[in-house]
C-alpha positions in Angstrom: 63.5 46.7 237.2 64.8 49.6 235.2 63.1 50.3 231.8 64.9 50.3 228.6 65.7 53.4 226.6 62.9 52.7 224.2 60.4 52.9 227.1 61.6 56.3 228.2 60.0 59.5 226.8 62.2 61.4 224.4 61.5 64.8 222.9 62.8 63.5 219.6 59.9 61.1 219.4 57.3 63.9 219.3 55.5 64.8 216.1 56.7 68.4 215.9 60.3 67.5 216.4 60.1 64.7 213.8 58.4 67.2 211.4 61.2 69.6 212.0 63.8 67.0 211.2 62.0 66.1 208.0 61.8 69.7 206.9 65.5 70.3 207.6 66.4 67.1 205.7 64.4 68.0 202.7 65.4 71.7 202.5 69.1 71.4 203.5 70.2 67.8 203.5 68.9 66.6 200.2 70.2 69.6 198.2 73.6 69.4 199.9 73.7 65.7 199.0 73.0 66.4 195.4 75.4 69.4 195.0 78.3 68.3 197.2 77.7 64.6 198.0 77.4 65.4 201.7 77.1 62.2 203.7 77.5 60.2 200.5 80.1 57.6 199.5 83.6 59.1 199.6 85.3 59.6 196.2 88.9 60.5 195.2 87.8 63.9 194.0 84.9 66.3 194.4 81.6 64.7 193.3 78.1 66.0 192.6 75.0 64.8 190.8 75.0 67.5 188.2 78.4 67.0 186.6 78.4 64.2 184.0 82.1 63.7 184.6 81.7 63.3 188.3 83.1 60.0 189.7 79.5 59.1 190.7 78.7 58.2 187.1 80.2 55.6 184.9 81.2 56.4 181.3 78.0 54.7 180.1 75.9 57.0 182.3 77.6 60.3 181.3 75.5 60.6 178.1 72.3 60.0 180.0 73.2 62.7 182.6 74.0 65.2 179.8 70.7 64.4 178.1 68.9 65.0 181.3 70.5 68.4 181.7 69.6 69.4 178.1 66.0 68.4 178.6 65.8 70.4 181.9 67.2 73.5 180.1 64.7 73.0 177.3 61.8 72.8 179.8 63.0 76.1 181.4 63.0 78.0 178.1 
């Protein structure tokens, strides 16, 4: 009887490889998602999480995003 794929050894299941994937996701994937909406829902125009007029946000949320950016700038000064 042939074993299933789950029973076979895979290099991707080892701790060092999983750690590598986590590091790549957090250092490249997450920032790319925030800035350019990579692997996110498709929109009719360019979208990012820092533009209050991005199609990601509703009109109601635009003020909240703007406040968030103002407070971030205030914290940096």
